C-alpha positions in Angstrom: -15.3 54.7 35.9 -15.5 54.4 32.1 -12.8 54.2 29.8 -12.8 57.3 27.1 -13.1 54.5 24.7 -16.0 53.1 25.7 -17.2 56.7 25.8 -16.5 57.8 22.6 -18.0 54.8 21.0 -21.3 55.1 23.0 -21.5 58.5 23.0 -21.4 58.1 18.9 -24.1 54.8 19.2 -26.3 57.4 20.1 -25.9 60.4 18.6 -26.1 58.6 15.3 -29.6 57.1 16.9 -30.5 60.4 18.2 -29.9 62.3 14.4 -31.5 59.2 13.3 -34.9 59.9 15.3 -34.7 63.9 14.9 -34.7 63.4 10.8 -37.4 60.7 11.6 -39.5 62.6 13.6 -39.0 65.7 11.5 -40.1 63.9 8.5 -43.0 62.2 10.4 -44.2 65.9 11.7 -44.2 67.5 7.9 -46.4 64.2 6.3 -48.3 64.8 9.0 -49.1 68.2 8.6 -49.7 67.8 4.8 -52.4 64.4 5.9 -54.0 67.1 8.1 -54.7 69.6 5.3 -55.7 67.4 3.2 -57.7 65.7 5.3 -59.3 69.2 6.8 -59.9 70.4 2.6 -61.5 67.0 1.6 -63.8 67.4 5.2 -65.0 70.8 4.0 -66.3 69.8 1.0 -68.1 66.4 2.2 -69.9 68.5 5.1 -70.4 71.6 2.1 -72.1 68.9 0.0 -74.6 67.9 3.2 -75.9 71.1 3.8 -75.1 73.3 0.5 -75.5 76.9 1.2 -79.0 77.0 -0.1 -80.3 74.7 2.2 -83.0 76.2 4.6 -82.9 76.2 8.6 -85.5 73.4 9.1 -83.4 70.8 6.5 -80.3 72.0 7.8 -81.5 71.1 11.7 -82.6 68.0 10.7 -79.6 67.0 8.6 -77.7 68.1 11.6 -79.9 65.6 14.2 -79.1 62.6 12.2 -75.3 62.7 12.3 -76.0 64.0 16.1 -77.0 60.5 16.9 -75.2 58.6 14.3 -71.9 59.7 16.2 -73.3 61.1 19.6 -71.9 64.0 19.0 -73.0 67.8 19.7 -72.9 69.9 15.9 -73.3 73.6 14.6 -73.4 75.9 12.1 -72.1 79.4 12.1 -72.3 81.7 9.8 -70.3 84.6 8.3 -70.0 86.7 11.7 -70.3 83.8 14.1 -73.7 83.2 14.4 -75.9 80.2 15.2 -77.3 79.0 12.5 -78.3 75.7 13.5 -77.6 73.0 16.4 -78.6 69.6 17.6 -77.7 67.9 20.6 -76.1 69.8 23.6 -75.2 73.6 23.0 -71.7 74.5 22.4 -69.7 77.2 23.8 -71.1 80.9 22.1 -67.3 81.6 21.0 -66.8 77.8 19.4 -66.9 79.7 15.9 -64.5 82.2 16.6 -62.1 80.6 18.2 -59.2 77.9 16.8 -60.2 75.0 14.5 -59.4 72.1 17.0 -60.1 72.1 21.1 -59.2 69.5 23.5 -61.4 69.8 26.9 -60.8 66.9 29.1 -62.4 63.6 27.0 -63.9 65.6 24.7 -62.4 66.9 21.4 -64.3 69.7 19.6 -63.5 70.7 16.0 -64.0 73.5 13.9 -64.2 73.3 9.9 -65.0 76.5 7.9 -66.5 75.7 4.8 -65.6 77.6 1.5 -68.8 79.8 1.6 -67.5 81.2 4.8 -70.0 79.1 7.5 -68.0 77.3 10.3 -69.0 73.6 11.5 -68.4 73.1 15.0 -68.6 69.1 16.4 -67.8 68.5 19.9 -67.4 64.2 20.4 -65.1 62.4 22.4 -63.3 60.8 19.4 -61.5 63.7 16.7 -64.0 63.2 13.9 -60.6 62.5 11.7 -57.8 59.5 11.1 -56.4 58.5 14.4 -52.9 56.7 14.9 -50.5 56.1 17.2 -47.7 59.1 17.8 -45.1 57.8 15.7 -42.9 59.7 17.7 -43.0 57.8 20.7 -42.3 54.6 18.4 -39.3 56.1 17.3 -38.2 56.6 20.9 -39.2 53.3 21.8 -36.6 51.9 19.4 -33.9 54.3 19.5 -34.4 53.5 23.7 -34.2 49.2 23.1 -31.3 50.1 20.7 -29.1 52.2 23.1 -29.4 50.2 25.9 -28.8 46.5 23.2 -25.5 48.4 21.9 -24.6 48.8 25.5 -23.4 45.7 27.0 -21.8 45.0 22.8 -20.0 48.0 22.7 -18.8 47.5 27.0 -17.9 43.9 25.3 -15.7 45.3 22.9 -14.0 47.8 24.9 -13.1 45.7 27.7 -11.5 43.2 25.0 -9.2 46.6 24.1 -8.7 47.6 27.3 -7.4 44.1 28.4 -4.9 44.4 25.2 -4.0 47.9 26.7 -3.1 46.4 29.8 -1.2 43.5 28.2 0.8 45.6 26.3 1.0 47.9 29.2 3.1 45.5 31.8 5.1 43.7 28.6 6.5 47.1 28.4 7.3 47.3 32.0 9.1 44.4 31.9 7.3 41.4 31.7 7.6 39.3 29.2 5.8 36.2 30.3 2.5 38.6 29.9 -0.2 37.2 27.2 -4.2 39.0 26.6 -6.4 37.0 25.8 -7.3 35.9 21.9 -10.6 34.7 21.7 -12.7 35.0 18.8 -11.6 36.1 14.9 -12.8 39.8 14.5 -9.6 42.4 14.5 -8.9 42.5 18.1 -8.1 39.1 18.5 -6.1 38.9 15.4 -4.2 42.0 17.2 -4.0 40.1 20.0 -2.6 36.8 18.6 0.0 39.4 17.2 1.1 40.4 19.8 1.2 37.6 21.8 3.2 35.8 18.6 5.5 38.7 19.0 5.7 38.5 22.2 6.3 34.4 22.5 9.4 35.8 19.3 11.0 38.5 21.7 11.0 36.6 24.9 12.9 33.5 22.9 15.5 35.8 21.5 16.2 37.2 25.4 16.2 33.7 27.0 18.2 32.8 24.4 20.1 35.5 24.6 21.0 35.3 28.4 21.5 31.9 27.9 24.5 32.3 25.2 25.7 35.2 27.5 26.1 32.7 30.6 27.5 29.9 28.7 29.8 32.2 26.3 31.5 33.5 29.5 31.6 30.1 30.9 33.3 28.5 28.0 35.5 32.1 27.5 37.1 31.1 31.1 39.0 28.4 29.7 41.1 29.4 27.0 41.8 32.3 28.8 42.8 30.9 31.7 45.2 28.8 29.8 46.1 32.0 27.6 46.9 34.1 30.6 49.2 30.9 31.6 51.0 29.9 28.7 51.7 34.1 28.3 53.3 34.0 31.8 55.5 31.2 31.3 56.2 32.2 27.8 57.8 35.6 29.4 59.9 33.6 32.4 61.6 31.0 28.9 60.4 31.1 25.7 59.9 28.6 23.5 58.3 27.1 20.8 55.6 24.6 22.3 54.3 27.6 25.0 54.3 29.8 21.8 52.4 27.3 19.8 50.3 26.9 22.7 49.8 30.3 23.0 48.7 30.6 19.4 46.3 27.8 19.6 44.0 29.2 22.7 44.1 32.4 20.6 42.5 30.9 17.7 40.1 29.0 20.2 39.2 32.3 21.3 39.1 33.8 18.2 36.5 30.7 17.0 34.2 30.8 20.0 33.8 34.9 19.1 33.1 34.1 15.4 30.5 31.6 16.4 28.7 33.4 19.6 28.1 36.6 16.5 26.8 34.1 14.2 24.4 33.1 16.4 23.2 36.1 17.5 23.0 37.3 14.4 20.7 34.5 13.3 18.7 34.7 16.0 17.7 38.5 14.3 16.9 37.9 10.8 14.1 35.3 9.5 15.2 35.6 5.8 19.0 35.1 4.3 20.3 38.7 3.1 22.3 36.7 0.3 20.8 34.2 -1.9 22.9 32.2 -4.9 23.4 29.2 -6.0 25.7 27.3 -4.3 27.7 23.4 -5.3 27.3 21.6 -2.1 29.9 18.5 -3.3 32.3 21.6 -4.2 31.4 23.3 -1.3 32.6 19.7 1.1 35.2 18.7 -1.3 37.3 22.4 0.1 36.2 21.7 3.2 36.8 17.7 3.6 40.3 18.8 2.0 41.0 21.3 4.3 40.5 18.6 7.4 41.4 15.9 6.1 37.5 14.5 5.1 36.9 11.7 2.8 34.2 13.3 0.6 31.9 11.3 -2.3 28.1 11.8 -3.9 26.7 13.5 -6.7 27.0 17.4 -7.7 23.5 19.2 -6.0 22.6 22.6 -6.0 21.0 24.7 -3.6 20.2 28.1 -2.8 21.7 30.1 -0.1 24.6 31.9 1.8 28.1 30.2 0.7 29.2 31.6 4.0 27.0 30.1 6.2 26.8 27.2 4.3 30.3 26.5 4.5 30.3 27.0 8.0 27.7 24.5 8.8 29.9 22.1 6.7 33.6 23.0 8.9 31.0 22.5 11.9 29.9 19.2 11.2 33.5 18.0 10.5 35.1 19.3 13.3 32.7 18.1 15.4 33.4 14.8 14.4 36.9 14.8 14.4 36.6 16.5 18.1 34.4 14.4 19.5 34.4 10.4 17.2 37.5 9.0 15.7 38.3 8.4 12.3 37.5 8.1 9.6 35.3 10.5 8.9 33.4 10.2 5.7 31.2 13.3 4.3 28.5 12.7 1.5 26.4 14.2 -0.6 23.2 13.2 -2.6 20.1 14.5 -4.2 16.6 13.1 -3.9 14.1 14.8 -5.8 13.6 17.6 -4.1 15.8 17.7 -1.3 19.8 17.5 -0.9 21.4 15.5 1.8 24.9 15.8 3.6 25.5 13.2 5.9 28.8 13.5 8.0 29.9 10.0 9.9 32.9 9.6 12.3 33.4 5.7 13.7 34.3 6.8 17.5 32.5 5.9 20.1 28.7 7.5 19.7 25.8 9.4 21.3 24.6 7.7 24.1 20.5 7.5 23.8 19.8 9.9 26.7 22.3 13.3 25.1 20.5 12.9 21.1 17.2 15.0 22.3 19.7 17.7 23.4 22.8 18.0 21.0 21.6 21.1 19.3 21.4 23.1 22.7 24.4 25.8 22.7 27.0 24.6 25.0 26.0 22.0 26.1 27.9 19.2 27.9 26.4 16.1 28.3 27.1 13.8 31.7 29.6 13.1 32.7 32.3 14.9 30.7 34.9 16.4 32.4 35.2 20.5 32.6 38.8 20.3 30.9 37.3 17.9 27.8 34.7 20.7 27.4 31.3 20.7 26.2 29.5 21.0 22.4 30.0 24.4 22.4 28.0 26.7 19.8 29.1 24.1 16.6 25.9 21.9 16.5 23.5 24.7 17.2 25.1 26.7 14.4 24.9 23.9 12.2 20.9 23.6 13.0 20.1 27.7 12.5 21.9 27.9 9.0 20.1 24.1 8.6 16.8 26.4 9.5 17.8 29.5 8.1 17.9 27.7 5.0 15.1 26.0 5.0 16.1 22.5 6.1 16.4 20.1 8.8 19.7 18.6 10.6 18.9 15.0 12.8 21.3 12.9 14.4 21.5 8.8 13.3 23.6 6.0 15.1 24.7 4.1 12.7 24.2 0.2 12.9 28.0 -0.3 13.2 28.7 2.4 15.3 30.0 5.9 15.5 27.7 9.3 14.4 26.2 10.4 11.6 24.7 13.9 11.4 22.7 14.3 8.5 21.4 18.0 6.8 18.9 18.2 4.6 18.3 21.8 2.3 15.9 22.5 -0.6 16.8 21.4 -4.1 18.1 24.5 -6.2 14.9 25.1 -9.2 18.2 24.5 -11.9 18.9 20.8 -9.7 15.4 19.8 -9.4 15.0 19.5 -13.6 
């Protein structure tokens, strides 16, 4: 069954062809009538010059005889009353002089020409004594038919691609988020298909990311909640300062985890930062270093971005180094051309070779790490998200003398490049 879109496009094309054919036919028909009228007038003057009214009957018959032999035609001349004046060849019907100006009977064509002096000349021959050409209306009909047949597969191909696009969108709307549509070609339909596939990829990544975030977050929340519940129960039975500190520590851990989940979810939904301001990276790193007991060195450098997100990036790197590495932990800021580089290094056991590729996955737990020790949480995943939202990158290196070093590279602010 043909779709409505296909019928609309194809019928519109056929209607356009029909309109062009009708207009062309009308033009040709009007032009043909004018041509016939002009030819009839010239023909009447020509015959009058050959057989003028003052020519005697014998001369008229001789002239007609010559033309009859030359054109293999039957010719007769009639007066105003339709009476026969002279003829040559086979006799013509008696009423031919009073009939219409043209008769077609079988293979013979009879033509009557009225002369200016009132006489009429009738000629019967196999071919008409006038300009003959092929029927232009037949040509128009043939051209319209050929174009209509040629346009059918083109229109059908176009609408079939639109139908596949619509089917893909419908399937995606029903929840089949892995559905993609063919995007061959360089026209508007292919552009729409590519835009749809790009949007579908983005939404699928968001859904997978949110599902993984929800599953991992629910798992990570169990440990501090269980410890908090146990600490509260023990504190109710025997209030103690250490147990109170345990409760406060677990609450802080829950607060940090929930905040990181909210930040990660927000960054998943934005392509550009809401706030863009000049941030002194060395000053920001120095503040966080003083708060966390990290040695900071380097040169002043400025980047454009969100100071709250950049502060969290620095804090997460430092706290990750202090939690999973060993002191001393150092941070260095440097400016090279149009890039600002931040290095945070610890002197711990470092990262195993097989683990470095998954360092920045949310809640990734290295192999052999116990449940009590916990995974890497969202800290490094947030570092990567924040760096990417600022047009930068983050990577891990293993120094020659051991430990772990995380390097964040961000575009320098224009004022810092001068």
